[in-house]
N, C-alpha and C positions, 0 to 999 in steps of 0.2 A: 473151289473149282469146281466145275461141271462135272458129270459122269465122265468116265474114261471112254465109254461107248459112243457118246454122243458127239456129234460134229460141231466144231466151232463154229460162230457165225460169221458170214461173210461180210464185208462191207464194200459198198460199190465205189468204184475209183471214177473220179471226174475225168472226162474225156481229156485226152493230150492231143497236143498240137502235131502235126505228121513229124516226124524226124527228117532232120535234112542234116546230110553230111557237113562236117565242121568246116570244110574247104568251102562250101557254098555259102555258109553265113558269115566266114571270114571275106569272102569275096564282096559279099553284098555291103558289111561293115567298111570295106576300104573304098568302094564305090559312093556309098550314101552315108556313111558316118554311121555312128553308135549312137542310138537317141537317149540311151543311158550316160552317155559322157557330157560333161560341161560344155558350154560353148566356149570357141578358142576366142580369147581378146586379142585383137590384133592390134599393134601400136602403129601410129602414124609414121610412114617412113621418112628417115631422116634426109635432110636436103643434102644432094650430093654436091660435090665440088663442081664447078662451071669450068667450063672448057680454059678460062682465063687463069682461073686460079691452078688449074692443073700445069698451066705454060707457065707461069711465073711462082718461083720458088717462094718468095716473099709473100705473095697473095695465099698461096697454100698454106703456109705457116699461119695465117689469120684464121684460115678456114679451120685448121687442127686445132687452134686456140678456142674458137667457138665450139667447137664439138666437144671438146674437154670440159669448158665452162657448161655446157648442157649435162654432162655426165654427172659433175660435181653437185650441180644445183639438183639434179635428179636424187642422188645420194642423200645429200642432206634432207631434202623432202622427205624420202624412204625413212632416213634415221630419226627424223621427227614423229613420224606416225609409229615405228616400231619400239622405240626406247620405251615408251610408257607401257606398252603390251609386254614386252619383256620383263619389265620390273613387277608387273602384275603376275606374269606367270612364274617368276621366282619366288614371289610372295604366296600363290596358291602351290607350289611345288613344297615350300617349307610347311606350309600348314597340312598339306596332306602327306608328309612324310617321306617325300622322294630322298631317295641315297643321296648323301651329302656329296659325292663325285660327280652327280648328275646337276647339282644344283651349283656346283662350282664351274662346269663347263658353262652352263648358262651365265653365270655372272663375269667368266672371262669372255663371252660373247659381249655381253654388255658392255663391260669395259672397252672392248676393242672397237665397237660401234660408236660408242662415245668418243674414244680418243680421235678416231679417224672423222669423226663431225667437227670436234673441237679445231682440229689439224687444218681442215678444208676451209673451216670459217676465219681461222687466223691468217692463211695464207691469200684467201680470197673474201674480203668483208663485205663484198658486194651481195654474196650468197645469202646473207643474213636476213636481207629484205624480199627473198623468193625472186631475187631477180635470173635471169639466164632461162626462165621457162620458155 
C-alpha cells in the first residue's frame, strides 16, 4: 500500500453520452425499434376464405380442411427438424450431469412430440411426402 498521506492516483473516465430520460429512449425504441433486437420474421399471411366459401357451409368446410392440413404439415415438418435436436440436447444433458428430473422432462417432451407426429402421419399419410405446404 502507498503511504497513508499520499493521495491515490485518479484514472480518467471516458466521455459518456449525454443522459436522456428513460421515457425518451422508450419512445424512440417504440417509434424506430431497438437496434439491438433481432429482426422479426413475418410469416406469409394465410389465404382468407372467399365470399363463396363463407356463404356455402360445405365450401367453408373444405376451406377449414385445407387450413388444418397446412397446420398438420407444418407440425410434421417442425417435428422432423426438432426431434433430432431434442435427442442431441438430451444426450448432452446426460453427459453434462443435468438433473434427472430435467432429463425426464425433455424425454417426455420428445415422447409427446414423436407420438403426435406418428398420429398425424397415421391419420394423414399424404403428409409423409411433404404435401400440404
